[in-house]
C-alpha positions, 0 to 999 in steps of 0.5 A: 633500877638502872641509870645511864648517863643521867637517864633512868632505864626500864627494859632498855627504854630511857626516860629523859634527863629532866624527868629523871632529875625531877624523880630524884627530887621527888624521892628526896622530898619523901625522904625528908618529909617522912624522915626516912632512915636507910638503915632502919631494921624491921622485925616481922612476925606472923600471927593468925589473921583476925578476919581471914584466919577462919576463911583462908587459914590466913596468917598476918605479917606484922611489925612486932617481936611476938609471933611466928618467925616467917620461913619459906617452908610452905608459905606464899606471901600475899602483899597488898594495900588499900587503894580502893578495894580492888587490890585487897580483892586481888590479894584475897584471890591469891590467898584463896588459890594458894590455900587450895593448892596446899600452901599457907597464905601470909597476908602482908598489908603495907598499911599495917606496918608502921613506918615509912610505908604507912606514911607514904601510902596514906599520903598518896591514898588521901590524894587518890580518894579525894580526886576519885570522889571529886571526879564524881562531883565535877564533870569538868574535872572528870573529863579534862583531868581524871580521865586523862590521868588514869588513861594517858589520853589527853582531852585538852592536851595543854590544859590537861598536861598542866593540871596533871603535872601540877595538881595530880600526877603524870598520867599513869600510862607513861614510863616516867610514872613507872620510874617515879613510883619505883623510886618512891617504893624503893623507900620500902625496901628495908621492910622487904629485906626482913623477909626470906629473899626467895620466899614466893610473894604475890603482889596486888599493887605495883608499890608492893611489887616495886618495894619487894624487888628493891628489897632484893626479893627474887621470887616476886609475881605481880597480879596485875589489875585492870584491863588497860595497860599502864606503864606504872604497873611494870616492875623490872625484876618481877614476873607479871600475871596479866588478866587479858590477851589485849592487856598482854599485848599492850604491856609486851609492846609498851604501847602508848607508854611514851607521851610522843607515842614512839615505838618502845623496846618490848618487855621480854616474854620471861617477865610477862604471862597471860594468866586469866582473871584473878578469882577466888578458888571457892568462886571458880570451883562452884561456878556451875552449881551457882549458875544452875541455882540462878537459872532455877530461881529464874524458872521458879519466878523467885524475886531477882536478886541484885547486889549493889556494891560500893567501892573503896573510895566511897564515891557514887552516892547519888547513883546508889540512892537512885538505884535503891529508890527505883528498886523499892517498889519492885521489892514491895511487889516481890519482883526483886531482892536488893542487897547493898554492900556499903563496905566499911563506909559508915559515913555513907550509911549515915547519909543513906539512911537519912535519905531513905527515912520513909523506907526504914521499916523494910531495911534489914541490916547485916553489920557483922561478918557472922550475920552476913555469912549466916544470911548468905548461907541461908538463902543459898537454898531458900528464897530471898526478899526485901532490902538488905544493907551490909556494913562492916568495921574493917576492910577485909570483911567489907571486901570479902562480903561482896565475894561471898554474896556474889555466889548467892545473887543473880546480878551484881551492879558495880562500877567496872573495877576489879569486880569486872573480872568476876564470874557473876552476871553484872550490870556495869554502872559508870566508871570512875577513871578512864582505865575502868572503861576497859574492864567493862569492855572485857566483861561485855565481850566475854558475855558475863556483863553488860556494856558500861551504863554511862548514865543513871537512866541507862543503869535503871534500864539495865535493872529493868531489863534484867528484872523482867526478862530472862534472855540476858541472865541465861546468856550470861550464865552460859557464857560464865560456864563456858569461860571457866571451861577454857581457863578464863578465871584461872589467873590466881592459880596461875600466879601461884604456879609462877611463884611456887613452881607447883601446878594446880590440879583441879581434878584433885579437888 
């Protein structure tokens, strides 16, 4: 990252000296707090991934002396972290499509690498999760702080600016936040210097991307998240795969990336690509057959299948409880079958089962991947009924279970997170953070999901409508099939193409 006359510069846009000075001070704080050693060396080796090996032929990169040496060869590295579940999910889409295109995917989770990366990211993740959950408990905090941080759109400018700076962070949309995050991620460069510098690498979070570029990697493609352009997602020196045309325009012009809303110098076109939604190969390849199965079940009057998903931060407990209680009478009447994926949130299952004590006899538990996979495969061709709860002891299966289950359900109920981009009919419940609003807008306009239900009664209204009527489900399925035909869901393939130079040929599948 360039610095000129005391100003950090990104794509020929300078931030002011005061912010530049503060960013250097913050980087020095991390250096001191976590005892950063600029000369530290990393020994990285690859082993079969304990969870993704059987699913994607996935190799995991670990910091150890035993295992395979990592060579460029036929490899595509998928680098991710857990900040919620969305970044894991994007990396899975990259791994799935890389494998479908004939490559061996390698999984690099920065939280699996002991050292400065784990220490810094865990510190940031604790804050993110805390404030994410707080936003659901406090409407005032959500309205006047969290929405402002996550969108850069202040509600009460003086109050929100004070709280954003002293309590949380600068709003994510602003260029100064980009530089702040880059200088923090610069501390990860020693890890990435242990990889072949020109190996193709897909990143699903900007810290992975920034660390790779800082480490001298030359073939970095960032699989960008969300549908609301924010400056902290950009990394000068990488290619960026954007999921929507509106997102492309926002990043290209750096629209709103400076707090006074001045006109910015644009991002060069060779750094930015509209690719479409990041979706697993197995899901995209089977869109027509999965939608046909939904319409067959609808015409046969089978119980409507709903999948309710909990995000990585584990928020929205009360919403989950209310939805389950609303659905139970409908389950008894064989009107719906409800699948609840709690991810890896054991504490939320402990809470929920206490709340649902009187309904324990109808709950069917699937607490391993083998049980989940077996049940999903069974109901691919057979009827489903009842209330099913899914819970896992690891993040990988917690995330991938939703991807696997969405192929055998009729409707998914989710906040408009990264799941907003997946080709399954969706009910969007209330967002967590203003940036997620634009995911719901994208899904609603493409015709594969509802508008955002900003209250519990609106969510229940959507469930009632999609249970008792057929028009919406049929429309969503028709739109999903049409969207596939024009490449809307091809983002992960396109990102692999950008990283490897190899084109995906669907006709050879």
